[in-house]
N, C-alpha and C positions, 0 to 999 in steps of 0.2 A: 225207872228213870233212865233216859238215854243220855249218855255223855260220851261223845266220840273221842277216841284217842288220836291226837294229832302229834306230828313231830315236825320240827323245823329243819329245813335244808341249809339254812344260812344265806339263802338268796331271796328271802322275802316270800317264799312259797312253802305252804304247809301241805302235808300228805296225811291221809289216814294210815295208821299202821297196817302193813300188809298190802298196801295198794301202791301202784306205780303211777297213779293219776293224781295231779294236784287238786286241792280243794278249791273250787272256783267260788267267786263271790255269789253267783247265782245259787249254788248248792248251799252255801252258808245261810243266805237269806231264806231259802226254803226250809232248812232245818230250824232256823230261829222262828219263822212264822208257824211251822208245824207244832213246835213246843208251845207257842202262845195259844194256838187253837186248842191243843189238848188241855191246857189249864182252863180255858174258857168252857170247854165241854164239861170238865170236872166240876167247875163252879155251878153250871146249870144243873148237872145231876145232883149235886149237893143241895141246891135249892129245892128241887123236886123231892128229894128224900126228906128234907126238913118238913115240907108240907105233908108228905105221906105219914111220917111218924107222929107229927103233931104234938110233940112234947118238948119242953125246954131242954131237958137232959139230953135227948137224942140230937136236938139241933146244936147244942154246945159240942157234943162229941164229933158230929159231922163237921162243924166249923173249925174245930181244933185240927182235924185231919187236913182240911183244905189249907188252913193257916200254916201247917207244917210243910206241905208240898209246894206252896206258892214261892217261898224264898229259894227252894232248891231249883225250881224251874227258872226263876229270875237269874240265879247265879249261872246256870247252864247256858241260858241265852246270852248273857254277857260274856262268858268264856268263849263261846263260839264267835261272837262278833269281834272281841279283842284279839283272838288268835288269828282271825282273818286279816285284821287291820295291822297286825304287828310289823309286817314288812313294808307297809305303805305309809305309816305315820311315824313321825319322829318319836324318839324315846320320851321326851318331855311330855308330849301330848298323850302318849300311851299311859304314862304314869298319872297324868291328870285324869284320864278316863277311869283308871282303876281306883284312884282316890275318890272320885265321884261315887262309884259303886259302894265303896266302904262308908262314905259319908251318908249315903241313903240309909244303910243299915244302922249306922250310929244315930242318925236323926229320928228314925222310926222306932228305935229300941226303947225299952223302959229303963 
């Protein structure tokens, strides 16, 4: 799982640790879309593995793994987006975005 380490300079600009270049919006979108593509590829591979093994037990184990990884990718993508928006959006809107992410997990939980 890729989760970049960012730090805040206090001027609305984030940097990767160990880097002197700011994290651009373009880079953030590329990272977010790459993570989404990886989870899409993982889902396709899982579907093919379910077809290959052709048993309910194997399909459930494969689905459990994908179900475990999906929320982690979802959280990583949201962290990247929120970190990039932190200097550009008011604190109230940022809190609303984070509350929305929490409510998604609350609403879909059992």
